[in-house]
C-alpha positions, 0 to 999 in steps of 0.5 A: 369087479363085475358085481360092482359094475352090475350094482352100479347099473342097477342103482342108476336104473333105479335112480332114473325110475325114482326121479321119473316117479317123483316128477310124475307125483309132483306133476299130479299134485300140481294139477290137483292144486291147479284145479283147486285154484291154489296156484301158488302151490301148483307153481311150487309142485310144477317147479319141482316136477320140472327140476326132476324131469326138465326135458318132459314137454308135458310138464313144460306145457303144464308149467306154462298153463299154471304160470299163465293163470298166475299171470292172469290173476295179476293182470286182472288186478292191473299189476301188469309188471307182475303179470308179465313176469309170469307170462314170460316164465310160461314162455321160458318153459314152453316157447310156443304157449300162445295164451302167454303171448296173447296176454303180453300183447294185451299188456303192451296194448294197454301201455300203448306199446303198439309194436309189442302188441302187434308182435305178441298178438301175431305170435299168439295167433301163430302158436294157438292156430287162432285168428289174430287178436282184434287188438293187433289191428287196433295197434296197427292203426294206432302205430300208423297214426303215431308214425304219421303224426311224427312224420308231420311234425318232422320227427321220423317214424319211430312209434315206440312209447320212448320215441314218441315221448322223445319226439314230443319233448323235442317238439316243445 
């Protein structure tokens, strides 16, 4: 009986070592593909590394970096929906990954969603120890402008795109 328990312990130890080794090899391949610009393959490998070792913060950070680069590729083609999906994946794996928040802020700004632009921009700055992005001040100015226009027109102070559209249709 003792021998069975000993073997069980040895097998469990080997399994943990092998899984750790698998995660490391997937992580290394993900890095290699990333450096080659093959983001789809890097994505596959880093996902596998995360499934092998979901608690490794180094792998999570690398995943966030890869997903952010995939999002950036979509962003550059004006595919904001696809880009947002990758930026949110980055944040899901590494909630303090500042660049993903910055790009989400830029997308929100492009969509005239001033509140999200301000929120994401401020989060980006806090997580990356960088100054607040310039679009945040521009978004604040636009938000104040919309709020003052809504107040002047008697429609409250909600400056979300939806509220602005609703306010505009009510004013008709």
